[in-house]
C-alpha positions as CSV (number, residue, x, y, z in Angstrom):
1,X,-22.0,-9.7,-27.6
2,X,-22.5,-6.1,-26.5
3,X,-20.2,-6.7,-23.5
4,X,-17.5,-8.1,-25.8
5,X,-17.8,-5.0,-28.0
6,X,-17.4,-2.8,-25.0
7,X,-14.4,-4.6,-23.8
8,X,-12.6,-4.4,-27.1
9,X,-14.0,-1.1,-28.3
10,X,-10.6,0.7,-28.4
11,X,-9.1,-2.1,-30.4
12,X,-12.0,-2.1,-32.9
13,X,-11.9,1.7,-33.4
14,X,-8.2,1.6,-33.9
15,X,-8.6,-1.1,-36.5
16,X,-11.4,0.8,-38.3
17,X,-9.4,4.1,-38.4
18,X,-6.2,2.4,-39.5
19,X,-8.0,0.4,-42.2
20,X,-9.7,3.5,-43.4
21,X,-6.4,5.4,-44.0
22,X,-4.9,2.4,-45.8
23,X,-7.9,1.8,-48.0
24,X,-8.2,5.5,-48.7
25,X,-4.8,5.7,-50.2
26,X,-5.2,2.4,-52.0
27,X,-8.5,3.6,-53.6
28,X,-7.0,6.7,-55.3
29,X,-7.0,5.0,-58.8
30,X,-10.9,4.7,-58.6
31,X,-11.2,8.5,-58.6
32,X,-10.5,11.5,-56.3
33,X,-13.8,11.2,-54.5
34,X,-13.2,7.6,-53.2
35,X,-10.4,8.4,-50.6
36,X,-12.6,11.3,-49.3
37,X,-15.5,8.9,-48.8
38,X,-13.5,6.2,-47.2
39,X,-11.7,8.5,-44.8
40,X,-15.1,10.0,-43.8
41,X,-16.7,6.6,-43.2
42,X,-13.7,5.5,-41.1
43,X,-13.8,8.6,-39.0
44,X,-17.5,8.5,-38.2
45,X,-17.5,5.4,-35.8
46,X,-14.8,7.0,-33.7
47,X,-16.6,10.3,-33.7
48,X,-19.8,8.6,-32.7
49,X,-18.2,6.7,-29.8
50,X,-16.5,9.9,-28.7
51,X,-19.8,11.9,-28.7
52,X,-21.5,9.1,-26.7
53,X,-18.6,9.3,-24.2
54,X,-18.9,13.1,-24.0
55,X,-22.7,12.9,-23.5
56,X,-22.1,10.5,-20.5
57,X,-19.6,12.9,-19.0
58,X,-21.9,15.9,-19.4
59,X,-24.7,14.0,-17.6
60,X,-22.3,13.6,-14.7
61,X,-21.5,17.3,-14.8
62,X,-18.0,16.8,-16.2
63,X,-16.6,18.8,-19.1
64,X,-13.5,17.2,-20.4
65,X,-10.9,17.7,-23.1
66,X,-12.5,15.0,-25.2
67,X,-14.6,17.9,-26.6
68,X,-11.4,19.2,-28.3
69,X,-11.0,15.9,-30.2
70,X,-14.6,15.9,-31.2
71,X,-14.4,19.4,-32.5
72,X,-11.3,18.7,-34.4
73,X,-12.7,15.6,-36.2
74,X,-16.1,17.3,-36.9
75,X,-14.6,20.6,-38.2
76,X,-12.1,18.7,-40.4
77,X,-14.9,16.7,-42.0
78,X,-16.9,19.9,-42.5
79,X,-14.2,21.7,-44.4
80,X,-13.2,18.6,-46.5
81,X,-9.9,17.8,-44.6
82,X,-11.1,14.1,-44.4
83,X,-7.5,12.7,-44.2
84,X,-6.8,14.9,-41.2
85,X,-10.1,13.8,-39.6
86,X,-9.2,10.1,-40.1
87,X,-5.7,10.7,-38.7
88,X,-7.2,12.4,-35.6
89,X,-9.6,9.5,-35.3
90,X,-6.8,7.0,-35.4
91,X,-4.7,9.0,-33.0
92,X,-7.6,9.5,-30.6
93,X,-8.6,5.8,-30.6
94,X,-4.9,4.9,-30.3
95,X,-4.5,7.2,-27.4
96,X,-7.4,5.5,-25.6
97,X,-5.8,2.2,-26.3
98,X,-2.4,3.5,-25.0
99,X,-4.1,5.0,-21.9
100,X,-5.7,1.6,-21.1
101,X,-2.3,-0.1,-21.5
102,X,-0.5,2.4,-19.4
103,X,-3.1,2.3,-16.6
104,X,-3.1,-1.5,-16.6
105,X,0.7,-1.5,-16.5
106,X,0.7,1.0,-13.7
107,X,-1.9,-1.0,-11.6
108,X,-0.2,-4.4,-12.3
109,X,1.2,-5.0,-8.8
110,X,-2.0,-3.8,-7.1
111,X,-4.3,-5.8,-9.4
112,X,-2.1,-8.8,-8.8
113,X,-2.9,-8.6,-5.1
114,X,-6.6,-8.8,-5.8
115,X,-6.2,-11.6,-8.4
116,X,-4.7,-13.9,-5.7
117,X,-8.0,-14.2,-3.7
118,X,-8.8,-17.9,-3.0
119,X,-12.3,-19.1,-3.7
120,X,-12.2,-22.5,-1.9
121,X,-10.1,-24.5,0.5
122,X,-9.6,-28.2,1.4
123,X,-11.2,-28.6,4.9
124,X,-11.0,-31.7,7.0
125,X,-14.4,-33.3,7.5
126,X,-14.2,-36.2,9.9
127,X,-11.5,-38.4,8.4
128,X,-11.7,-37.0,4.9
129,X,-11.3,-33.8,3.0
130,X,-13.9,-31.7,1.3
131,X,-13.5,-28.6,-1.0
132,X,-15.3,-25.8,0.9
133,X,-16.0,-22.2,-0.2
134,X,-13.9,-19.8,1.8
135,X,-17.1,-17.9,2.9
136,X,-18.1,-21.0,4.9
137,X,-14.8,-21.3,6.8
138,X,-14.9,-20.5,10.5
139,X,-12.2,-20.2,13.2
140,X,-11.2,-23.6,14.3
141,X,-11.6,-25.3,10.9
142,X,-8.6,-27.5,10.1
143,X,-7.4,-27.1,6.5
144,X,-4.9,-28.8,4.2
145,X,-2.8,-26.3,2.1
146,X,-1.4,-28.1,-0.9
147,X,1.8,-27.1,-2.8
148,X,1.2,-23.9,-4.8
149,X,-2.1,-23.0,-3.1
150,X,-2.8,-19.5,-1.8
151,X,-3.7,-19.5,1.9
152,X,-7.5,-18.6,2.0
153,X,-7.6,-17.4,5.7
154,X,-5.2,-16.5,8.5
155,X,-4.3,-19.4,10.7
156,X,-1.7,-21.3,12.7
157,X,0.4,-24.3,11.4
158,X,-0.7,-27.5,13.1
159,X,1.3,-30.1,11.2
160,X,4.4,-30.0,9.0
161,X,6.6,-26.9,8.2
162,X,5.0,-24.2,6.0
163,X,7.3,-22.7,3.4
164,X,5.5,-19.6,2.4
165,X,6.0,-17.2,-0.5
166,X,4.9,-13.8,0.9
167,X,6.3,-11.7,-2.0
168,X,2.8,-10.6,-3.2
169,X,2.1,-9.3,0.3
170,X,5.4,-8.0,1.5
171,X,7.7,-7.7,-1.4
172,X,10.2,-10.1,0.3
173,X,11.7,-12.2,-2.5
174,X,12.7,-15.2,-0.3
175,X,10.2,-17.7,1.2
176,X,9.8,-17.9,4.9
177,X,9.3,-20.9,7.2
178,X,6.4,-21.2,9.7
179,X,6.5,-24.0,12.2
180,X,3.8,-25.5,14.4
181,X,1.8,-22.9,16.4
182,X,3.3,-20.1,14.3
183,X,1.0,-17.7,12.3
184,X,0.5,-18.1,8.6
185,X,-1.0,-15.2,6.7
186,X,-3.7,-15.4,4.1
187,X,-2.6,-14.4,0.6
188,X,0.7,-16.2,1.1
189,X,1.4,-19.1,-1.4
190,X,2.6,-22.5,-0.3
191,X,6.1,-22.8,-1.8
192,X,6.8,-26.2,-0.1
193,X,5.1,-29.5,0.7
194,X,1.5,-29.7,1.9
195,X,0.9,-28.7,5.5
196,X,-2.1,-28.5,7.9
197,X,-3.3,-25.3,9.5
198,X,-6.2,-24.3,11.7
199,X,-8.1,-21.1,10.8
200,X,-8.0,-18.3,13.3
201,X,-10.2,-15.8,11.5
202,X,-13.1,-15.9,9.1
203,X,-12.1,-15.1,5.5
204,X,-13.8,-11.7,5.6
205,X,-11.7,-10.7,8.6
206,X,-8.4,-12.1,7.3
207,X,-5.3,-10.1,6.7
208,X,-5.5,-10.6,3.0
209,X,-9.2,-9.6,2.8
210,X,-8.3,-6.4,4.5
211,X,-5.5,-5.7,2.0
212,X,-7.8,-6.4,-0.9
213,X,-10.4,-3.9,0.5
214,X,-7.6,-1.3,0.9
215,X,-6.4,-1.9,-2.7
216,X,-9.9,-1.6,-4.2
217,X,-10.3,1.7,-2.3
218,X,-7.0,3.0,-3.5
219,X,-7.8,2.2,-7.1
220,X,-11.1,4.1,-6.9
221,X,-9.5,7.2,-5.3
222,X,-8.6,10.4,-7.2
223,X,-5.6,12.4,-6.3
224,X,-5.9,16.2,-5.7
225,X,-3.4,16.8,-8.6
226,X,-5.8,14.8,-10.9
227,X,-8.7,16.9,-9.7
228,X,-6.6,20.0,-10.4
229,X,-6.0,18.6,-13.9
230,X,-9.7,18.3,-14.4
231,X,-10.1,22.0,-13.6
232,X,-7.2,22.9,-15.9
233,X,-8.9,20.9,-18.6
234,X,-11.8,23.4,-18.8
235,X,-9.2,26.3,-19.0
236,X,-7.3,24.4,-21.7
237,X,-10.5,23.8,-23.7
238,X,-11.5,27.5,-23.6
239,X,-7.9,28.6,-24.6
240,X,-7.9,26.1,-27.5
241,X,-11.2,27.2,-28.9
242,X,-10.3,30.9,-28.5
243,X,-7.0,30.4,-30.3
244,X,-8.7,28.5,-33.1
245,X,-11.4,31.2,-33.5
246,X,-8.7,33.9,-33.4
247,X,-6.6,32.1,-36.1
248,X,-9.7,31.9,-38.3
249,X,-10.7,35.5,-37.7
250,X,-7.3,37.1,-38.3
251,X,-6.3,34.9,-41.3
252,X,-9.6,34.3,-42.9
253,X,-8.5,30.6,-43.3
254,X,-10.7,28.1,-41.5
255,X,-8.0,25.4,-42.1
256,X,-5.8,27.1,-39.5
257,X,-8.6,26.9,-36.9
258,X,-9.0,23.2,-37.7
259,X,-5.2,22.7,-37.4
260,X,-5.2,24.4,-34.0
261,X,-8.0,22.0,-32.8
262,X,-6.2,19.0,-34.2
263,X,-2.9,19.7,-32.5
264,X,-4.4,20.4,-29.1
265,X,-3.7,17.4,-26.9
266,X,-5.3,16.6,-23.6
267,X,-3.0,13.7,-22.6
268,X,-0.6,15.6,-20.4
269,X,-3.5,16.5,-18.1
270,X,-6.1,13.7,-18.3
271,X,-3.7,10.8,-18.8
272,X,-0.2,11.5,-17.7
273,X,-1.1,12.7,-14.2
274,X,-3.2,9.7,-13.1
275,X,-0.8,7.3,-14.8
276,X,2.1,8.7,-12.8
277,X,0.2,8.7,-9.6
278,X,-1.1,5.1,-10.0
279,X,2.4,4.0,-11.1
280,X,3.8,5.4,-7.8
281,X,1.1,3.7,-5.8
282,X,1.7,0.4,-7.6
283,X,5.5,0.6,-7.2
284,X,5.0,1.3,-3.5
285,X,2.7,-1.7,-3.1
286,X,5.5,-3.8,-4.6
287,X,7.8,-2.5,-1.9
288,X,5.5,-3.4,0.9
289,X,3.7,-0.1,1.6
290,X,0.1,0.1,0.5
291,X,-0.9,3.7,-0.2
292,X,-4.7,4.0,0.0
293,X,-5.1,6.8,-2.6
294,X,-3.5,9.3,-4.8
295,X,-4.3,12.1,-2.3
296,X,-2.2,10.2,0.3
297,X,0.7,9.8,-2.2
298,X,0.7,13.6,-2.8
299,X,0.5,14.3,0.9
300,X,3.3,11.8,1.5
301,X,5.6,13.8,-0.8
302,X,5.0,17.0,1.3
303,X,5.6,15.6,4.8
304,X,8.2,17.4,6.9
305,X,7.6,16.0,10.4
306,X,7.4,12.3,11.5
307,X,5.8,11.4,14.8
308,X,6.6,7.8,15.8
309,X,5.1,5.6,18.4
310,X,7.7,3.5,20.2
311,X,6.2,0.0,20.7
312,X,5.9,-1.9,17.5
313,X,7.4,0.9,15.5
314,X,11.0,1.5,16.8
315,X,10.7,-1.8,18.7
316,X,9.3,-5.2,17.7
317,X,6.3,-4.7,19.9
318,X,6.6,-7.9,21.9
319,X,8.9,-8.7,24.9
320,X,12.1,-10.7,24.6
321,X,14.4,-12.2,27.2
322,X,17.4,-10.0,27.9
323,X,18.9,-12.3,30.5
324,X,18.1,-14.9,33.1
325,X,19.5,-14.3,36.6
326,X,19.3,-17.4,38.8
327,X,20.3,-18.1,42.4
328,X,22.9,-20.7,43.6
329,X,22.2,-24.2,42.5
330,X,20.0,-23.4,39.5
331,X,21.0,-22.8,35.9
332,X,19.4,-20.1,33.8
333,X,18.0,-22.7,31.4
334,X,16.4,-24.8,34.2
335,X,14.8,-21.6,35.7
336,X,13.4,-20.7,32.3
337,X,12.2,-24.2,31.6
338,X,10.2,-24.5,34.8
339,X,8.8,-20.9,34.5
340,X,7.8,-21.5,30.8
341,X,6.2,-24.9,31.6
342,X,4.0,-23.2,34.1
343,X,3.3,-20.2,31.8
344,X,1.8,-22.6,29.2
345,X,-1.4,-22.2,31.3
346,X,-1.5,-18.4,30.9
347,X,-2.6,-16.2,28.1
348,X,-0.5,-13.2,29.3
349,X,1.8,-11.6,26.8
350,X,4.8,-12.1,29.1
351,X,3.9,-15.8,29.5
352,X,3.7,-16.3,25.7
353,X,7.1,-14.6,25.4
354,X,8.6,-17.0,27.9
355,X,7.1,-20.1,26.3
356,X,8.4,-18.9,22.9
357,X,11.9,-18.2,24.2
358,X,12.1,-21.7,25.9
359,X,11.0,-23.4,22.7
360,X,13.5,-21.4,20.7
361,X,16.2,-22.7,23.0
362,X,14.9,-26.2,22.5
363,X,14.1,-26.7,26.2
364,X,11.7,-29.5,27.0
365,X,8.5,-28.2,28.6
366,X,6.1,-30.3,30.6
367,X,2.4,-29.7,31.4
368,X,1.7,-28.0,34.7
369,X,-1.0,-29.2,37.2
370,X,-2.9,-27.5,40.0
371,X,-2.5,-24.1,38.3
372,X,-4.0,-21.1,40.0
373,X,-3.7,-17.7,38.2
374,X,-4.2,-14.2,39.6
375,X,-4.9,-12.4,36.3
376,X,-2.4,-9.7,35.6
377,X,-0.2,-10.5,38.6
378,X,1.1,-14.1,38.3
379,X,0.3,-17.8,38.7
380,X,1.4,-20.8,40.6
381,X,1.2,-24.6,40.0
382,X,3.1,-27.9,40.0
383,X,5.8,-28.6,37.4
384,X,7.7,-31.9,37.6
385,X,6.9,-32.2,41.2
386,X,8.1,-28.7,42.1
387,X,5.8,-25.9,43.3
388,X,6.5,-23.0,40.9
389,X,5.4,-19.4,41.2
390,X,5.9,-17.0,38.3
391,X,4.8,-13.3,38.1
392,X,5.6,-9.8,39.3
393,X,8.1,-9.3,42.1
394,X,5.4,-8.4,44.7
395,X,3.3,-11.4,43.8
396,X,6.2,-13.9,43.9
397,X,7.6,-12.4,47.2
398,X,4.2,-12.7,48.9
399,X,4.1,-16.4,48.0
400,X,7.6,-17.3,49.0
401,X,9.0,-18.4,52.4
402,X,12.5,-17.0,51.7
403,X,14.3,-14.7,49.4
404,X,13.4,-11.4,47.6
405,X,13.4,-10.7,43.8
406,X,15.0,-7.3,44.6
407,X,18.4,-9.1,45.3
408,X,18.6,-9.8,41.6
409,X,17.7,-6.4,40.2
410,X,21.1,-4.6,40.4
411,X,22.0,-2.8,37.1
412,X,18.6,-3.0,35.4
413,X,18.1,-0.3,32.7
414,X,14.9,1.8,32.1
415,X,12.5,-0.2,29.9
416,X,13.4,-3.6,31.3
417,X,10.7,-5.6,33.0
418,X,11.2,-8.4,35.5
419,X,9.4,-11.8,35.8
420,X,10.2,-13.3,39.2
421,X,10.4,-17.0,39.8
422,X,10.1,-19.0,43.0
423,X,10.6,-22.7,43.3
424,X,9.5,-24.8,46.3
425,X,8.9,-21.7,48.4
426,X,12.1,-19.9,47.7
427,X,12.8,-17.1,45.3
428,X,15.1,-18.7,42.7
429,X,15.8,-15.8,40.3
430,X,14.4,-13.4,37.8
431,X,13.9,-13.3,34.0
432,X,14.7,-9.9,32.6
433,X,12.4,-8.9,29.7
434,X,12.6,-6.0,27.3
435,X,11.1,-4.8,24.0
436,X,14.4,-3.9,22.4
437,X,15.1,-1.3,19.8
438,X,15.1,-2.7,16.3
439,X,18.5,-3.5,15.0
440,X,18.0,-1.2,12.0
441,X,16.2,1.6,13.8
442,X,19.1,4.1,13.7
443,X,19.7,3.5,10.0
444,X,16.0,3.8,9.2
445,X,15.8,7.1,11.0
446,X,18.8,8.4,9.1
447,X,17.0,7.3,5.9
448,X,13.8,9.0,6.9
449,X,15.7,12.3,7.2
450,X,17.3,11.6,3.8
451,X,13.8,11.0,2.3
452,X,12.7,14.6,3.1
453,X,11.8,14.4,6.9
454,X,13.2,17.4,8.7
455,X,12.1,16.5,12.3
456,X,11.5,13.2,14.1
457,X,9.5,13.1,17.3
458,X,8.8,10.1,19.6
459,X,5.3,9.9,21.1
460,X,4.7,7.0,23.4
461,X,2.5,5.8,26.3
462,X,5.5,4.3,28.0
463,X,7.2,5.9,31.0
464,X,9.1,9.2,30.4
465,X,12.4,7.7,31.6
466,X,12.1,4.8,29.1
467,X,11.2,7.3,26.3
468,X,14.2,9.5,27.3
469,X,16.5,6.5,27.0
470,X,15.3,5.9,23.5
471,X,15.7,9.6,22.6
472,X,19.3,9.5,23.7
473,X,20.1,6.3,21.9
474,X,18.5,7.3,18.6
475,X,19.3,11.1,18.6
476,X,15.7,12.2,18.3
477,X,14.7,15.9,18.3
478,X,11.9,15.4,20.8
479,X,10.4,12.5,22.9
480,X,7.1,12.5,24.8
481,X,6.2,9.8,27.3
482,X,3.2,8.9,29.5
483,X,0.8,9.9,26.7
484,X,-2.9,9.1,26.4
485,X,-4.4,8.8,23.0
486,X,-5.8,12.3,23.3
487,X,-2.3,13.6,24.2
488,X,-0.8,11.9,21.1
489,X,-3.3,13.7,19.0
490,X,-2.2,17.0,20.6
491,X,1.5,16.2,19.8
492,X,0.5,15.6,16.1
493,X,-1.5,18.8,15.8
494,X,1.2,20.8,17.7
495,X,3.9,19.7,15.2
496,X,2.0,21.1,12.2
497,X,3.7,24.5,12.7
498,X,6.9,22.8,11.3
499,X,5.1,21.4,8.2
500,X,2.8,18.5,7.2
501,X,2.9,15.7,9.8
502,X,3.3,11.9,9.3
503,X,2.3,9.6,12.2
504,X,3.4,6.0,12.5
505,X,1.7,3.6,14.9
506,X,0.3,0.1,15.3
507,X,-2.3,-0.1,18.1
508,X,-5.8,0.9,18.8
509,X,-4.5,3.7,21.0
510,X,-2.7,5.1,17.9
511,X,-5.8,5.3,15.7
512,X,-6.9,8.8,16.7
513,X,-3.4,10.2,16.1
514,X,-3.2,8.4,12.8
515,X,-6.5,10.0,11.7
516,X,-5.3,13.4,12.9
517,X,-2.0,13.4,11.0
518,X,-1.7,14.6,7.4
519,X,-0.5,11.0,6.6
520,X,-1.1,8.1,9.1
521,X,1.0,5.0,8.7
522,X,-0.1,1.7,10.3
523,X,2.6,-0.8,11.0
524,X,1.8,-4.2,9.5
525,X,-1.4,-5.4,7.8
526,X,-1.8,-7.6,10.9
527,X,-2.1,-4.6,13.1
528,X,-5.4,-3.6,14.7
529,X,-8.3,-2.9,12.3
530,X,-8.7,0.5,13.9
531,X,-5.2,1.6,13.1
532,X,-5.3,0.2,9.5
533,X,-8.6,2.0,8.9
534,X,-7.4,5.3,10.2
535,X,-4.1,5.2,8.4
536,X,-3.5,6.4,4.8
537,X,-0.6,4.0,4.4
538,X,-0.4,0.4,5.6
539,X,3.0,-1.3,5.8
540,X,2.6,-4.9,4.8
541,X,5.6,-6.0,6.7
542,X,6.6,-5.5,10.3
543,X,9.3,-2.9,9.7
544,X,9.8,0.7,8.6
545,X,11.9,0.2,5.5
546,X,8.9,0.2,3.1
547,X,8.0,3.6,4.4
548,X,11.3,5.0,3.3
549,X,10.7,3.6,-0.2
550,X,7.1,5.0,-0.2
551,X,8.4,8.5,0.7
552,X,11.0,8.4,-2.1
553,X,8.5,7.0,-4.6
554,X,6.0,9.7,-3.7
555,X,8.5,12.5,-4.3
556,X,9.5,10.9,-7.6
557,X,6.0,10.2,-8.9
558,X,4.8,13.7,-8.1
559,X,7.8,15.2,-9.9
560,X,7.2,13.0,-12.9
561,X,3.5,14.0,-13.0
562,X,4.4,17.7,-12.9
563,X,7.1,17.2,-15.5
564,X,4.7,15.5,-17.9
565,X,2.1,18.3,-17.5
566,X,4.6,21.1,-18.0
567,X,6.5,19.5,-20.9
568,X,3.4,18.2,-22.6
569,X,1.4,21.4,-22.4
570,X,4.4,23.4,-23.4
571,X,4.8,21.3,-26.6
572,X,1.0,21.4,-27.2
573,X,0.9,25.2,-27.0
574,X,3.9,25.6,-29.2
575,X,2.2,23.4,-31.8
576,X,-1.1,25.3,-31.5
577,X,0.7,28.6,-32.1
578,X,2.5,27.2,-35.1
579,X,-0.8,25.9,-36.5
580,X,-2.5,29.3,-35.9
581,X,0.3,31.0,-37.8
582,X,-0.2,28.6,-40.7
583,X,3.1,26.6,-40.3
584,X,1.4,23.3,-39.3
585,X,-1.3,21.8,-41.5
586,X,-4.0,19.6,-40.0
587,X,-2.5,16.2,-40.9
588,X,0.9,17.1,-39.6
589,X,-0.7,18.6,-36.5
590,X,-2.5,15.3,-35.8
591,X,0.7,13.4,-36.1
592,X,2.5,15.9,-33.7
593,X,-0.4,15.5,-31.2
594,X,0.1,11.7,-31.0
595,X,3.8,12.1,-30.7
596,X,3.3,14.4,-27.7
597,X,0.8,11.9,-26.2
598,X,3.2,9.0,-26.5
599,X,6.0,11.0,-25.0
600,X,4.1,12.1,-21.9
601,X,2.6,8.7,-21.2
602,X,5.9,6.9,-21.5
603,X,7.4,9.6,-19.2
604,X,4.6,9.0,-16.7
605,X,5.3,5.3,-16.7
606,X,8.9,6.0,-15.4
607,X,7.3,6.2,-12.0
608,X,7.1,2.4,-12.0
609,X,10.9,2.1,-11.9
């Protein structure tokens, strides 16, 4: 019962105050004292709730502007301005209700993420299915995901085609397809027929669980501008009380003092700023960039220098086939088919890329036998009766009776890697691999500059010649290669002379630089835990475009917050001066106060658009 009262307290207090005003006017025929009594009774519950709230704040060491509202109600009751007190009570309770609505509206996208957490899953148990709490799921469990269900853990599709709605995670409106052996992210919704998947991570370590933890942390954070507003609140309280006392002292009319207290409004400071900041964070989450806190959003709006890692940031982060160069008598597809068939036995990143490329080209792979792998160098085995060797040029050459991979290397560019292939003792060709620049990289860098970034620097662990090639292609101001994690930190700190620095990366080696930057941005929620923990912004999709949106949203949200404060306080001070001079009676002052509150809160909600 008490919990229900707490939940609906604002609604109950609004109803009491509104009913009091109506009954007060309606009871006038009973005698002049009846409206006064009713308005007093209707004010007291709101005043009591407010005093209880103030006491709780004082015990935490906070002095807020709620004190102004309590003073205005109490003083109005003391001097017999009971209607004004009841109006203030209604306006205060209504403001609390409006604040709750505005904050809830602002947090909608972020709260929607948390609300999608699954509690159970259908797990195969022998030949049947059983509903299992997600806390009991372990890697290797085989699950059935029915139509409309939210994926409880990260996994890989094992049967059927998964049609996934990832809009809550990434902001992408169209469903995506995931086929057998492809990754399916927790938090996605099954928009197609049922499919089977095998869990690859426990629920607590899943992509979605990480996002939920980040969202919860973001909702509990407090922006510097909000903390600044708290400090200004004390100044505003002192100025308000001083002006009320001065109005009473110089005019001899205590009603003027009450009018000053009544018209003073805290909303531009204690409501408008957090609503605008939360609105910006929520809007950014909808665009695919999760901002961890209000302080990060403010810092994002002040960034002037962007330091970007190359791999996984300006490139996709995994190798792709540029071309296949085969010798006489062999086609490129046959060379790739034999190499990929053998590479099915290897866990190397290049091997996985070859297998993926062969499947994409719909080549038929066969299982290799007699496989021997020299980790990091290459492997050999039997495929369809042929002895196949795949690996680095030196490794393949040492295991071949004739030929040299060097004969196929003419015209290679910096950044390209070579996988050599020998068949039946002779070098048969090479497969040229590269991690290409993203198709939209140039446009995205242009948009970064348009979003307030003055300087873009590339910082990579790759060879300097590869990094220089990227600098030329993308027209970057600076490019640093062969960097260790410590040297990346040095680049970030060295750029601070040009302004606050943003660092974008996706790997464990980027985590120190992300932590050292004014704003660290981790590429993709599936990135390493270290980079996501160190970063202040986590991009929920594997591309930079949400960062552009986040920068623009940060600038706009901060501008709206400042606008709400300056306009709101300006109107409040104008009303307080008018009240002090006797031009604004208490009742009209209370109505003006609420009008100002509504205006600044609605203005703050513009950050959602």
